[in-house]
N, C-alpha and C positions, 0 to 999 in steps of 0.2 A: 467577494466569495464566489466560488463556482456555483452557478445556478443549477437547481435540480427540480424535477417535476414535483409539485405538491402532492402529499400523500395523506392529508388531513381534510376532512369535510364535516361541516356541522349545520344543523338547522334548529331553529327555535320556534315554539308555538305557544301562544297565550290561550289558556283554557279558562273558562268561567269556573269558579269566581276568582279571578286574579292569580291563576296558577300558571307559571312559566315552565314549560318543559323543553329541555335541550337535549338533542341526540348528537353525539360526536363520534365519528369514525376516524381512527388513527391507524397508521401503518397499513394503509390500503395497498393491496398488491394483487395482481392477477396470477393465479397458479393454475396448474393443469386441471384442477377440480372446480375452479371458479374464482370469484372475487372474495378474498379474505380480508379481514381487518379486525381491529380492536374496538368494539362498540361500547359506549358508555351512555347512561341516562342520568341527567341532572334534573332535579326538581327544585325550583326557586333558588338556583345557584348552588345547591348542595348535591354532591355526587351520591347517587343511589346504588348503582350496580355497574359492573364492567365485565366484559367477557370477549374472548377472541374466537371467532368461528367463521364459517363459510357464509357470507352474507347473501349469496345467490342460490343457496340450497333450497329455499322455500321453508314451509312450516317446520320440517324436521330440524332445520338449523336455527330458526328464529324463535320457535315456541318455547324452548327451555329458557331463553333470555327473557321473554315476556313473562313467563310464569314466575321466574325468580324476582323480577321487578315488583310484581303484584304482591308476592309473599312478603317482601321487605317492607312495602308500604303498609301492609296489614300489621306486621310485627311492630312497626313504629307508631301505629295508631293514627296514621295519616288518612282519616276517613274521607275528608273532602277530596283529597287527591285521588284516593282509591275509587271513589264514585266517578270522578271525572275520567279516570283511566281504567275503566273496567276492562275485562279481558278482550272484548272485541275491538274497542276503541284503540287500546294500546297496540294490539296486533296489527290493525290497519295502519297506524302511525309508523310502526317499525317497518312494515312492508313498503310503504311509500318512501320512507327514508332510504331503505336499501336500494330501491329502484333509482332514487336520486344519486346515490353513491356510484352506481353503475354509469349513469349519465355523466357525472362529474369526471370519472376516470376516462371516459370516452372523449371528452372535450377539453381535457386539461393541457393537451399538447399544443404548443405554440411554435409555428415554423416561421422563421424570418429569413430574408435575403441577407447573407453575410458578405460584404464586400472585402476584397483583399485590402490589406492595410500595412503600411511600413511602420512597424512598431519598434524598429531599432533592434539591436542585438538582444539575445536572451539575457535576462537579469537573474541575479542570484541573491539569496539571503546569506549564503556562505559559499563563495566561489571555490571550486566548481561543483560542489557536492550537493547543495540544496538549491534546486531551481525554483524560482518564484512561479507559483501556480502549477507546480508539478509534484510528482511523487517519486521518492527515492527509496530503493530497498538496498540495504547493506547486509550481506550474508557472510557467514563464516562459521567455523567449528565452535562448539560450546566452550566457554571459558577462555576465549582467546582475545578478549579486549573490546568486543562490540559495544557493550554497555558503557564502558569508559569513553569510547570514541563518541558515542551518541551524546553523552552528557557533556563532553568537551565542546561539541558543536552547539548544543542547546545553551550552555552557559555563555559561550562566546557571542552568539547572536542576541541572546536576551540582554547582555550587558553592552552590546555594541563594541566588542573587543576584537580587533583584527590582528592579534598576535600570531595565530596559527593560519587563519584564512582571511581573505578580504571579506568583511561582512557588512551588511546593512542592519542596523539595530531594529529589532522587532520583538514584541512579546511572544513567548513560546509556552507550550503546554507539554509536559512530559507525562505520557500515559503509561503508568506502571502496572503491568500484568504479571511481572516476573519475580520481584524481590520484596523483602520486608522493608518497612519504612526505616528501620535502623540501618540496614545495609545501604539504602539510598542516601541517607543523611551522612553516613561516614564517607561515602564516595564523593558526595558533593563538597564536603569540607576539603578533601584532598584536591579536588579539581579547582575549587575557588582559589586555594593557595597556589597551586601550580600556575594558574593564569594571572596571579597578582591581584586578585579581587579580595574583598573582605571575606575571610573564611566563613562567616556566618551569613553571607548574602543568600537570600532564599531563591528558590526556583519554583515556579508554579507546577505542581505535580497532582495528577489525578490518580490516587492510590486505589486501583481496582484489582489488586492481586486476588486470584481465585475467582474472578468474575468474568462474564462474557463481554466482549467488545460490542457486539450488536445490541445487547440488552441495555447498554449505557450510551448508545450512539446519540439519541435525542438530547439527553442531558449534557453530553460533551459538546454537541453542536450549539446548544443554547449558551453554555458557558463561554465557548470560543467567540461567539458573536457578541455577547454582552461585554466581555473583557477586551475585545479587540485583538485577540490572539491571531498571529499570522502563520505560525508553524506548529503542527502537532507531531511529536515524536512518540513512536509506539515501540515498547519493549515488552513482548515481542510477538511476532506473527503466530508462533507455535502455541501461545497461551490465550488465543482469542476464543477458544471453545466453539469454533465454527464447524467442527467435524473433521473428517479425514482430509488433510491438506493435499493429498494426492488426487483427490477428486476435483473436477472442474467447478462444481457449484459452490463449495466452501471458498475456493480461491477467489472466484468472482464476487462472492458476498463480502469478503474481507476488503478487496479493492474498492468495491462500490461503497462500503461503509466508510472507509478512509476518505474517499473523494467527497462523500456527503458531509462528513464531520468537519473537514478543513480543506481549504483550497490547496495549501502546501503541506506536505507531510513527508516524514522519514520513518521508515519501519525497519526493524531488525529481524532477520530471518536466520534460521540454522541451516546446516547442510546435511545431506544424507551421510550415514556412517562411512560408506565406502567411496564417496565421490564428493569432493569439496569444490567442484567446478561450477555448481549451480545451487540455487536456493532449494531447500527441501519442499517438495510438493508439486502441484500442477504447473504446467507451462504458462498458465494464465497469470501467475505472479509476475513472470517476466514480461508478458504482453501488457499487463496493466500498469507497470512502472514506466516513468519517463526516463529514469536513470537507475541502472542496476550496478552495484559495486561489490566486487569480491574482496573480502578482507583477508589478506595473507598475514601470517604472523610467525615470529621466530623468537625464542627465548635465548638471550645472550649467555655466554659462558659463566658470567657472574651469578646467574640465576635470579637476578633482581631487575633486569632490564628486558622489557618486552618490545620487540620491533613490530610495527604495524605497516602493512602495505595496502594502500587503497588502489584497486585496479578496476576500472570501469569495464563492464562486459556488455553494456548496452547504453546508448545515449540517443534520445530523440531531440531533433531541432537544434543540435549543437555538435561541435567537434568532440570526439571521444577524449576525455582528459588523460594525460599521461600518468604513469604510476607515481604515486606520492608516498613518501616514507615518513613515519613518525617513530620516536623512541619514548617509551614510558619507563621512567626509572622509579622503582618502588623502594621506600626506605624500610627499615626494620620495624618501625612502629606502624600504627594504623592511620597516621595523619600525614605522612610525607609522600609526595609524588612530584616528580619533575618531568615536564614534557619538553622535548626538544627535537630538532631535526638531527637525524643520525649522521655520523661520519661516513665518508666514502667507503664502500665495501664493508660496512659494519654488519650488515645482515645479508650475506650472500645467498642464503636459501630463499629469501623473499625475491631478490633480484633474479635469481635463476628460475624461479617459478612464475615469473611474469608471463602473461599470455601474449603470444605473438599474433599479429593479424594473420588471417588465413593465407593471404598471398605471400607473406614473408615465410610462413611455414613451408609452403611449396617451393619457394626459392631455395631455402636451406636444404630441403630434401633432394632437389635436383643437383645441387652443388656436390652433395655427398654420393648420391647413387647414379648420377648421370641420367640419360634419357629414360623415361618411363611412360607407361600408359596411364590414363586417368584412373583406372581401377587400382593399379599398383600404388599410385600416389595417395588415393583415398585410404587404402589399407594401411599405408605407412604413417600417415598423418592423423588418421581418425576423423578426417573431414568427410562429410557426405559426398557421395559420387557426383550428384548433380551440382553441388557447390564447386567441387573441383573442376568439373567440365566447364562451368560458366567462367571461372577465373582463367583457365587455360585459354579459352577462346577470346576473352575480352581484355585481359591484362597484357599490356605491351611488353612485359618482361618475359613472356613465354612465346614459343613458336612451335609449329609442327616440325618434328625432326625426322620423320620417316614413318614406316609401317613395319609391323611385325605380323606377317600374314594379313589378316583383316583388321588388326588392332592398330590404332594410331598412336605413335610415340611423340612425346613432347619433351622439349629441352628449353634451356634458357636462351633468350634472344640475344644475338650479338649487339644489336642496336635497337632502340625503341622504334616501334612502328613496323617491325619485321612481320613476315607472313603470319596471319592469324587463322587458325582452325581450317577445317574444310567443310564443304557442304554436308549437312546431315548430322554434324556433331551437336549434341544438346548444349544449350546455353544457360540453363538454370536448373 
């Protein structure tokens, strides 16, 4: 499992006569206003009270916690414990504990010297879409096959079945924030049959529909560790209840939560209404994923076959996978599904919508339009001006073709290694 800094601290104290008091702080985190956490008090192994507040705020933050603990002891008739923990004693105990929490947070970081290591090639649970130890985001328009694709991958890896992708068998957990259990069960039946598995073969599912991902993170992490789960599938990012996904903080929170829950994860994301080229929300979703995949889709003329195209838009520590096509054939009933590789040219819209590398886009533009300035190429292709300038200067397929006044013109190089750029042209 990917290591993370501890966020739980506890202390116990034995009070006369034979009373053991334990204070536990969970979800410790530093925020702009101070150190926050969820503080609980246990008496003799029994939970008494729990509250989340600013531990570093002083009496205004801690006094309500102390007062409520004493009230509950009184209501329970715990006279001996109440005497041992009168107002001042418990207040001092909580003060000292909060100071210890601050010291714990200050010293919890451990820094090691990490040597370079030849670990061999990147390994996959399902090649090339689920990287071992990495996070994958698959995004696409609503209702276009994302959930079916994720469940196909989950069932394949869980069963160790390499029919669609080369897989290494591993236990998986499907975190459902999106659909009813009935819908998931119906889809799983279809998918098991399509893969040649027992139709009733179960898949480990955390049914959290309508709940927050962050609120269940600790329980999910505990289950994953206890059951030896290797991959967590999340359906979907838009249902995590983290806040406005266009803001950076919710995006970072979701990525951090997924990294903390499981070392390897695959999450489904939606696209904006008017732009299906990226996942809806902050750029930090793209930054936080090791592999990002756009799901292209096309419905065939028969109305029963859905073509899926998996197109990588970002890949860390590996070559960018080529476009991969699948065909999902749905029967007239609720139980029939066939999954296959499509025929050549069966889904032309997907193939024509394939994203070309930026350098290839510039090549095609110059073939059609002839020599052009960096600004004209950027406007024509939609690629940023600095990216265009860097490619024109450093890619051997391009060369300086002259000037138009003070503007530099670029064209295709006749031979690799032809003249590159001129002094003063931006390179990034």
